[in-house]
MILOZA-750166 format. One record per residue: residue in three letters; x, y, z of N, C-alpha, C, O in turn. Coordinates in pm, whole numbers, padded with zeros to 5 digits, always signed. Last residue first. Example, Ala and Ser with C-alpha at 12.3 -4.5 7.8 and 13.67 -1.06 7.14 Angstrom:
BEGIN
SER+01285-00225+00708+01367-00106+00714+01290+00003+00787+01341+00114+00804;ALA+01319-00569+00780+01230-00450+00780+01320-00330+00780+01424-00332+00846;
END
This chain:
BEGIN
ALA-07789-15063+08040-07847-15100+07883-07936-15106+07874-07985-15132+07764;ARG-07720-14729+08242-07771-14900+08237-07836-14962+08087-07929-14902+08032;GLY-07452-14573+08249-07511-14536+08222-07566-14746+08190-07502-14842+08148;LEU-07103-14538+08218-07218-14421+08143-07356-14490+08165-07415-14460+08061;TYR-06876-14576+08441-07021-14581+08417-07091-14475+08339-07127-14363+08376;ASP-06484-14565+08284-06586-14506+08423-06734-14592+08382-06719-14677+08294;GLY-06267-14660+08092-06325-14698+08224-06449-14664+08382-06477-14705+08495;SER-06137-14464+08009-06159-14432+08082-06186-14532+08204-06163-14525+08325;ARG-06206-14599+07716-06114-14569+07725-06078-14529+07865-05958-14554+07877;THR-06458-14776+07734-06335-14836+07718-06227-14774+07786-06160-14827+07874;ASP-06742-14714+07971-06656-14605+07805-06491-14751+07853-06448-14791+07962;VAL-07015-14919+07991-06834-14893+08017-06803-14780+07934-06853-14769+07822;LYS-07318-14937+08096-07291-14957+07973-07117-14908+07977-07132-14791+07944;VAL-07436-15307+08207-07358-15142+08225-07306-15126+08149-07240-15213+08093;LYS-07671-15472+08415-07599-15498+08232-07553-15296+08246-07621-15200+08281;THR-07740-15668+08671-07758-15586+08620-07692-15520+08476-07637-15627+08447;GLY-07603-15878+08805-07712-15907+08698-07745-15840+08557-07763-15875+08440;GLN-07639-15671+09137-07572-15756+09079-07648-15867+08966-07738-15940+09010;GLU-07774-15350+09108-07721-15464+09166-07684-15562+09114-07694-15543+08993;LEU-07730-14986+09208-07737-15120+09089-07682-15184+09134-07577-15162+09195;PHE-07781-14803+09342-07881-14828+09358-07940-14926+09248-08052-14955+09206;LEU-07495-14666+09373-07588-14745+09455-07657-14787+09420-07634-14899+09466;PRO-07282-14668+09019-07391-14553+09147-07462-14712+09280-07462-14831+09252;VAL-06972-14773+09036-07085-14823+09037-07232-14703+09143-07258-14679+09260;GLN-06653-14836+08978-06743-14714+09030-06865-14769+08994-06852-14829+08888;ILE-06445-15196+08850-06585-15025+08846-06631-14927+08927-06704-15008+08983;GLU-06318-15427+08759-06376-15344+08857-06346-15173+08877-06263-15087+08903;LYS-06292-15643+08522-06246-15552+08599-06332-15501+08683-06446-15547+08671;GLY-06412-15925+08531-06339-15910+08617-06234-15781+08660-06149-15776+08748;THR-06645-15960+08305-06449-15966+08277-06346-15965+08357-06229-15986+08324;GLU-06838-15859+08386-06816-16039+08364-06662-16085+08371-06595-16180+08412;LEU-06712-15641+08704-06761-15690+08606-06745-15834+08542-06675-15920+08594;THR-06763-15568+09042-06722-15653+08983-06775-15647+08814-06897-15649+08804;ALA-06763-15242+09187-06912-15371+09156-06731-15421+09016-06649-15356+08952;PRO-06778-15029+09450-06786-15105+09400-06777-15205+09293-06796-15306+09360;LYS-07036-14707+09480-06953-14843+09575-06920-14939+09442-06997-14942+09345;THR-07123-14398+09518-07093-14485+09412-07049-14639+09517-07042-14630+09639;GLY-07406-14167+09557-07252-14235+09619-07275-14320+09514-07374-14334+09442;GLY-07535-13814+09489-07505-14022+09493-07450-14055+09506-07356-13984+09469;SER-07555-13619+09783-07559-13640+09614-07485-13803+09645-07430-13867+09734;SER-07594-13567+10052-07612-13444+09934-07648-13493+09740-07708-13449+09642;ARG-07734-13792+10180-07559-13790+10138-07591-13644+10062-07639-13691+09959;ASP-07803-14022+10479-07795-13898+10446-07647-13856+10373-07531-13861+10415;GLY-07759-14356+10222-07775-14280+10375-07851-14176+10348-07937-14174+10260;GLN-07866-14663+10114-07870-14512+10111-07898-14411+10199-08007-14376+10246;LEU-07668-14898+10059-07720-14882+10132-07777-14655+10144-07711-14558+10179;GLY-07632-15125+09793-07622-14988+09839-07687-14955+09956-07802-14999+09949;PRO-07470-15503+09898-07623-15346+09781-07615-15262+09920-07604-15280+10041;GLU-07169-15537+09582-07245-15558+09791-07354-15509+09752-07378-15472+09637;THR-07153-15722+09330-07165-15611+09458-07227-15576+09530-07349-15587+09539;PHE-07061-15914+09063-07087-15927+09173-07081-15766+09232-07001-15690+09177;THR-07174-15880+08760-07101-16017+08821-07107-15999+09016-07165-16085+09082;ILE-07301-15640+08490-07214-15714+08670-07222-15854+08764-07321-15889+08827;GLU-07189-15705+08200-07302-15777+08333-07177-15724+08519-07079-15748+08590;LEU-07148-15530+07993-07157-15557+08028-07206-15640+08162-07297-15577+08215;VAL-07125-15304+07669-07239-15324+07801-07114-15486+07838-07034-15536+07760;VAL-06900-15019+07569-06937-15191+07591-07027-15238+07725-07004-15215+07844;SER-06725-14807+07386-06772-14838+07556-06866-14959+07476-06889-14975+07356;ALA-06582-14772+07166-06593-14615+07285-06666-14698+07397-06664-14646+07509;PRO-06461-15080+07077-06533-14964+07038-06500-14822+07198-06416-14810+07288;LEU-06065-15077+07072-06221-15189+07142-06267-15035+07083-06203-14934+07056;GLU-05782-15225+06893-05899-15112+06936-06009-15113+06948-06080-15144+06853;VAL-05486-15326+06974-05647-15373+06964-05690-15244+07000-05657-15172+07094;PHE-05176-15282+06730-05273-15237+06923-05420-15314+06844-05450-15343+06728;LEU-04973-15451+06599-04979-15274+06634-05018-15261+06829-04968-15248+06941;VAL-04872-15716+06431-04985-15657+06560-04955-15560+06651-04916-15582+06765;THR-04717-15732+06175-04700-15771+06265-04820-15655+06369-04828-15533+06359;GLY-04745-15724+05893-04765-15839+05978-04731-15820+06083-04690-15929+06123;ASP-04689-15418+05895-04546-15560+05780-04549-15663+05858-04448-15716+05905;HIS-04883-15356+06108-04784-15325+06004-04668-15412+05984-04581-15458+06058;PHE-05234-15371+06195-05101-15479+06170-05016-15325+06067-05064-15237+05995;ALA-05491-15390+06488-05411-15284+06389-05276-15383+06285-05236-15481+06347;VAL-05851-15477+06470-05642-15465+06506-05610-15438+06394-05647-15445+06277;VAL-06118-15353+06579-06039-15350+06496-05912-15394+06606-05882-15373+06724;VAL-06408-15608+06705-06313-15473+06771-06223-15506+06652-06217-15620+06606;ASP-06706-15803+06861-06596-15714+06730-06491-15597+06780-06502-15520+06876;GLN-06688-16021+07065-06767-15903+07089-06615-15893+06904-06508-15944+06868;GLY-06635-16247+07108-06780-16263+07038-06765-16145+07026-06854-16112+06947;GLU-06621-16273+07483-06592-16374+07329-06695-16281+07270-06797-16239+07325;LEU-06520-15934+07550-06606-16114+07586-06559-16179+07455-06487-16144+07362;LEU-06298-15723+07724-06323-15799+07612-06395-15936+07602-06339-16040+07638;TYR-06137-15544+07865-06347-15534+07810-06386-15611+07674-06456-15587+07575;ASP-05965-15582+07954-06031-15598+08063-06181-15590+08043-06282-15606+08111;ALA-05799-15629+07774-05829-15738+07806-06040-15752+07919-06137-15826+07940;ALA-05689-15357+07750-05842-15335+07650-05892-15508+07634-05972-15547+07548;SER-05455-15327+07898-05594-15308+07922-05707-15331+07864-05816-15325+07922;GLY-05255-15592+07643-05291-15454+07656-05425-15463+07786-05494-15565+07791;VAL-05242-15643+07410-05359-15658+07372-05408-15589+07475-05518-15534+07476;VAL-04974-15679+07394-05039-15628+07304-05155-15601+07312-05198-15529+07223;ASP-04918-15909+07590-04859-15771+07583-04892-15636+07505-04856-15522+07534;ALA-05088-16132+07489-05130-16073+07605-05063-15866+07588-05122-15758+07580;SER-05046-16148+07176-04995-16151+07291-05053-16067+07357-05077-15952+07321;VAL-05272-16335+06903-05232-16183+06974-05148-16229+07103-05173-16342+07144;ASN-05336-16464+06643-05290-16490+06769-05234-16378+06793-05155-16322+06717;THR-05639-16515+06381-05408-16445+06446-05486-16467+06586-05602-16479+06626;GLN-05769-16667+06181-05751-16657+06277-05585-16610+06279-05479-16640+06224;GLU-05976-16636+05886-05829-16618+05926-05775-16591+06015-05707-16490+06000;TRP-06191-16494+05776-06244-16617+05867-06094-16664+05944-06099-16723+06052;THR-06247-16264+05588-06154-16431+05577-06167-16537+05685-06152-16657+05664;SER-06392-16084+05740-06420-16114+05627-06322-16232+05557-06364-16278+05450;THR-06290-16135+05996-06445-16125+05976-06464-16142+05830-06555-16216+05795;ASP-06071-16291+06194-06075-16222+06054-06257-16197+06003-06321-16299+05979;MET-06034-16331+06484-06104-16404+06394-06113-16304+06297-06182-16209+06336;PHE-05722-16384+06724-05890-16356+06676-05912-16391+06549-05835-16468+06491;VAL-05699-16461+07095-05730-16552+06942-05802-16516+06848-05916-16560+06835;TYR-05482-16385+07259-05596-16340+07272-05617-16398+07099-05543-16367+07005;GLN-05226-16609+07514-05206-16586+07310-05424-16525+07343-05496-16591+07418;ASP-05198-16790+07679-05162-16555+07757-05144-16552+07574-05049-16494+07521;GLY-05375-16981+07662-05301-16952+07706-05276-16760+07762-05317-16671+07837;ASP-05615-16848+07439-05546-16968+07487-05420-16938+07486-05352-16894+07393;LEU-05962-16733+07496-05781-16678+07556-05728-16807+07543-05774-16893+07618;TYR-06133-16669+07129-06103-16728+07216-05962-16662+07328-05880-16580+07288;SER-06228-16451+07001-06300-16573+06959-06270-16631+07120-06354-16637+07210;TYR-06296-16130+06860-06248-16208+06960-06241-16316+07017-06247-16289+07136;GLN-06316-16018+06484-06410-16082+06598-06330-16146+06706-06272-16242+06657;MET-06198-15718+06330-06203-15892+06340-06320-15891+06471-06381-15800+06528;ASP-06092-15473+06086-06251-15566+06163-06268-15708+06203-06328-15796+06141;ARG-05799-15395+06047-05884-15548+06008-05993-15510+06096-05959-15527+06213;LYS-05588-15122+05927-05668-15195+06015-05823-15266+05939-05903-15233+05852;ASP-05241-15154+05864-05378-15205+05800-05424-15216+05928-05369-15275+06021;VAL-05021-14829+05832-05123-14943+05930-05237-14986+05880-05329-14909+05849;THR-04755-14722+05706-04868-14751+05643-04917-14896+05719-04886-15013+05697;ALA-04617-14467+05808-04613-14569+05862-04757-14661+05763-04869-14620+05794;THR-04456-14132+05694-04581-14215+05758-04560-14389+05725-04494-14429+05629;ASP-04252-13968+05808-04261-14006+05668-04366-14085+05786-04358-14095+05908;VAL-04282-13570+05631-04248-13664+05757-04287-13794+05701-04340-13797+05590;LYS-04140-13252+05601-04149-13347+05545-04141-13552+05620-04046-13626+05645;LEU-04287-12982+05676-04159-13014+05650-04208-13233+05595-04313-13291+05565;GLY-04530-12758+05661-04441-12811+05520-04312-12948+05549-04255-13000+05453;ALA-04394-12611+05973-04459-12590+05868-04423-12634+05746-04320-12591+05695;ASN-04210-12810+06218-04187-12680+06149-04306-12723+05993-04303-12828+05927;PHE-04348-12953+06502-04279-12935+06381-04296-12854+06326-04396-12788+06355;THR-04296-13091+06803-04337-12905+06719-04266-12967+06581-04154-13017+06569;LYS-04422-13284+07061-04337-13271+06926-04378-13124+06827-04490-13081+06800;ASP-04521-13464+07340-04524-13375+07321-04389-13319+07158-04269-13329+07181;VAL-04592-13802+07408-04489-13701+07450-04525-13602+07296-04547-13646+07183;THR-04640-14091+07619-04726-13952+07456-04604-13809+07558-04568-13764+07667;LYS-04647-14468+07562-04538-14333+07599-04594-14230+07483-04604-14238+07361;GLY-04665-14660+07432-04773-14626+07438-04710-14531+07524-04801-14534+07607;SER-04480-14930+07340-04489-14819+07475-04623-14810+07522-04688-14883+07598;MET-04635-14879+07052-04545-15005+07117-04553-14942+07323-04653-14930+07394;VAL-04653-14616+06981-04796-14748+06911-04692-14844+07018-04789-14876+07086;ASN-04664-14298+07120-04567-14445+07066-04679-14568+07058-04773-14588+07135;LYS-04814-14042+07040-04837-14188+07192-04804-14280+07065-04867-14319+06967;LEU-04813-13691+07053-04784-13817+06971-04750-13938+07070-04670-13928+07164;LYS-04908-13349+06972-04900-13491+07049-04937-13630+07035-05048-13679+07015;THR-04774-13106+06794-04870-13208+06824-04853-13293+06957-04759-13272+07033;ARG-04796-12823+06597-04755-12860+06777-04812-12976+06733-04896-12970+06643;VAL-04642-12676+06363-04734-12776+06384-04731-12819+06513-04621-12868+06536;PHE-04599-12308+06243-04482-12490+06266-04659-12515+06277-04755-12448+06240;ALA-04453-12068+06052-04544-12150+06051-04569-12274+06137-04547-12371+06064;PRO-04245-11828+06110-04299-11929+06028-04411-12004+06074-04453-11953+06178;GLY-04236-11482+06218-04208-11595+06251-04271-11694+06111-04334-11639+06022;LYS-04515-11333+06408-04360-11322+06395-04314-11445+06356-04336-11536+06436;GLY-04804-11466+06474-04802-11312+06388-04608-11237+06368-04582-11124+06326;PRO-04828-11760+06392-04759-11708+06483-04770-11585+06410-04750-11588+06289;LYS-04967-12021+06363-04909-11918+06252-04929-11795+06362-05037-11752+06401;VAL-04970-12342+06384-05016-12275+06471-04902-12108+06367-04787-12116+06324;HIS-05210-12651+06398-05140-12598+06349-05136-12452+06375-05245-12398+06393;GLN-05218-12912+06595-05209-12746+06607-05159-12710+06509-05038-12729+06507;PHE-05289-13272+06726-05243-13191+06629-05318-13061+06638-05436-13057+06673;GLU-05352-13554+06900-05394-13421+06837-05287-13352+06797-05179-13385+06846;ILE-05177-13808+06840-05295-13840+06925-05414-13695+06897-05534-13715+06878;VAL-05047-14006+06541-05081-13903+06626-05211-13890+06682-05318-13926+06633;THR-04844-14254+06674-04943-14230+06619-05019-14076+06711-05039-14043+06828;TRP-04562-14415+06594-04537-14282+06676-04716-14250+06595-04719-14227+06474;LEU-04344-14637+06579-04399-14606+06469-04474-14501+06610-04429-14521+06723;GLN-03960-14589+06494-04054-14651+06579-04170-14530+06554-04152-14411+06528;GLY-03746-14485+06310-03763-14643+06368-03893-14645+06400-03959-14713+06321;GLU-03758-14200+06329-03657-14264+06432-03634-14416+06391-03531-14475+06425;ILE-04103-14272+06275-03968-14144+06348-03866-14212+06438-03870-14258+06552;ASN-04342-14266+06160-04249-14358+06156-04153-14274+06184-04122-14194+06096;LEU-04674-14207+06271-04514-14142+06167-04434-14304+06210-04468-14406+06268;VAL-05022-14271+06200-04881-14281+06193-04804-14269+06118-04798-14286+05996;THR-05270-14090+06214-05220-14087+06141-05116-14158+06246-05115-14118+06363;GLY-05495-13986+06488-05493-14134+06389-05398-14159+06306-05403-14281+06287;ASN-05529-13667+06293-05573-13743+06401-05560-13904+06385-05606-13956+06284;LYS-05298-13559+06019-05488-13599+06111-05435-13660+06198-05320-13705+06198;LEU-05111-13395+05854-05124-13510+05931-05310-13473+06025-05387-13384+06062;ASP-05005-13275+05616-05155-13340+05610-05156-13419+05671-05186-13529+05626;ASN-04855-13083+05657-05019-13013+05654-05127-13118+05676-05243-13110+05715;THR-04685-13190+05693-04687-13193+05872-04827-13151+05775-04928-13197+05828;THR-04650-13434+05420-04625-13331+05501-04708-13299+05623-04797-13377+05656;ALA-04508-13792+05416-04636-13711+05345-04558-13511+05432-04447-13489+05480;MET-04405-14081+05196-04395-13950+05287-04515-13861+05250-04585-13845+05150;
END
């Protein structure tokens, strides 16, 4: 148990039997009335985001989440196999749990896998990854006032928008949270 004054980004709360991660929080002390904590919570299982307000000092139930550094090994049917880098133990994670992280996963890539009571909650990617462009049309520079973009397919199969000058075989840095092109690698 903790109080709302102890909340931090990334803290996992157990609210009515469901696990919620704190995305944002703000302590508010209005001129009149008691202080309160305004939070934005994300459901660990469904990904749903909600805003919730707590009274300051209220006790909240925190869940113990074990985050382990793991390495993505291979895809076995619809199960992703991850290996713990410290114990060499392998863990199978269903495609539902991996979700959109699969768009940026390459064999041998290091990730963080979160567990709660032996169950895998989510797979956390680094903020950006380097991937190779496997297909893109040649870019034609025309008369435009700003730089244009074109679709490009990455080695994982994910399609993103890249500048016109990039060609097939170029390695690019991609933001894993938004899917945006960040630059050449």
